[in-house]
Every structure is written in C-alpha cells, then in structure tokens.
PLY file of the C-alpha trace (Angstrom):
ply
format ascii 1.0
element vertex 90
property float x
property float y
property float z
element edge 89
property int vertex1
property int vertex2
end_header
0.00 0.00 0.00
1.21 3.51 -0.75
1.03 6.65 1.30
-1.43 9.13 -0.22
0.11 12.08 -1.93
-1.34 15.52 -2.36
0.99 16.46 -5.20
-0.53 18.72 -7.80
2.14 17.94 -10.38
0.77 16.19 -13.44
2.62 13.01 -14.35
2.05 10.69 -17.31
0.12 8.40 -14.95
-2.13 11.12 -13.51
-2.78 12.43 -17.04
-3.82 8.93 -18.14
-5.97 8.56 -15.00
-7.69 11.86 -15.83
-8.64 10.36 -19.20
-9.95 7.21 -17.53
-11.94 9.26 -15.01
-13.42 11.35 -17.81
-14.47 8.17 -19.64
-16.00 6.60 -16.53
-17.49 9.63 -14.74
-17.96 12.11 -17.56
-16.51 15.50 -18.27
-13.12 16.24 -19.72
-9.73 15.10 -18.42
-9.03 18.68 -17.28
-11.79 18.21 -14.69
-9.53 15.69 -12.88
-6.16 17.30 -12.05
-3.85 15.43 -9.64
-5.23 17.13 -6.51
-8.84 16.16 -7.26
-10.35 14.34 -4.29
-12.03 11.11 -5.33
-13.38 8.73 -2.73
-16.30 10.35 -0.92
-15.89 13.67 -2.73
-17.30 13.07 -6.20
-21.02 12.29 -6.02
-20.88 10.42 -9.31
-18.21 8.06 -7.90
-20.66 5.68 -6.26
-20.01 1.99 -5.65
-20.96 0.96 -9.19
-18.79 3.68 -10.74
-15.93 2.65 -8.43
-16.07 -0.90 -9.81
-16.12 0.49 -13.34
-13.18 2.79 -12.52
-11.14 -0.07 -11.04
-11.75 -2.18 -14.15
-10.83 0.70 -16.46
-7.62 1.40 -14.50
-6.65 -2.28 -14.62
-7.21 -2.40 -18.38
-5.47 0.92 -19.09
-2.36 0.09 -17.05
-2.38 -3.69 -17.65
-2.29 -4.89 -14.05
-4.69 -6.29 -11.48
-5.46 -4.10 -8.48
-5.22 -6.20 -5.33
-8.44 -6.31 -3.32
-6.54 -5.12 -0.23
-5.46 -1.99 -2.11
-8.99 -0.75 -2.72
-8.89 1.70 0.16
-9.89 5.28 0.84
-6.18 6.15 1.06
-5.37 4.83 -2.42
-8.49 6.45 -3.89
-8.11 9.69 -1.91
-6.97 11.81 -4.88
-5.96 11.37 -8.51
-2.35 11.79 -7.33
-2.61 9.09 -4.65
-4.18 6.69 -7.14
-1.46 7.57 -9.64
1.26 6.89 -7.06
-0.30 3.52 -6.32
-0.57 2.63 -10.00
3.09 3.59 -10.46
4.13 1.44 -7.49
2.25 -1.55 -8.95
3.43 -1.14 -12.52
6.89 0.38 -12.16
0 1
1 2
2 3
3 4
4 5
5 6
6 7
7 8
8 9
9 10
10 11
11 12
12 13
13 14
14 15
15 16
16 17
17 18
18 19
19 20
20 21
21 22
22 23
23 24
24 25
25 26
26 27
27 28
28 29
29 30
30 31
31 32
32 33
33 34
34 35
35 36
36 37
37 38
38 39
39 40
40 41
41 42
42 43
43 44
44 45
45 46
46 47
47 48
48 49
49 50
50 51
51 52
52 53
53 54
54 55
55 56
56 57
57 58
58 59
59 60
60 61
61 62
62 63
63 64
64 65
65 66
66 67
67 68
68 69
69 70
70 71
71 72
72 73
73 74
74 75
75 76
76 77
77 78
78 79
79 80
80 81
81 82
82 83
83 84
84 85
85 86
86 87
87 88
88 89
C-alpha cells in the first residue's frame, strides 16, 4: 500500500488517469487534475462507478489491483491513485 500524496504535479500516470476518469465519470480530463479528491468527494463516484473505474484502471495500465489496495487512502486523490498505479506497474 502507498502513502497518499497531495501532489498537484501532473505526471504521465495522472494524465492517463484523468482520461480514464473522464471516460467513466464524464466531463473532460481537465476536470480531474492530480489534486482532485475522489473517494467520498465526487457524487458520481458511487459503488458501481468505483467498480467500473477499477476495471478501467486495470485495463489501461495492464495490471490487477489487489483487493486489499482498494482503500480510501489509495483512492483519496488522482495523485494518490497515480502513485499507487506507479508502485504496482513500475
């Protein structure tokens, strides 16, 4: 598990996650900068959308998210999710 990050610096991973979020939740990727709070902050990110997001992230980054890593800390912000994706795929 990774420690959540509040970085607002866009990385290739957070840019790709913004595209995934736009596909799953709607809007444009610019709506989801790295500091965007996710879990519990976006009304459209309900339990069904969370499952869809997890699947889309797994497909986009070609890895399987461990069940134990589906936590509020990992899904706190786009940046924290990006850091976790990088730790799993790097």
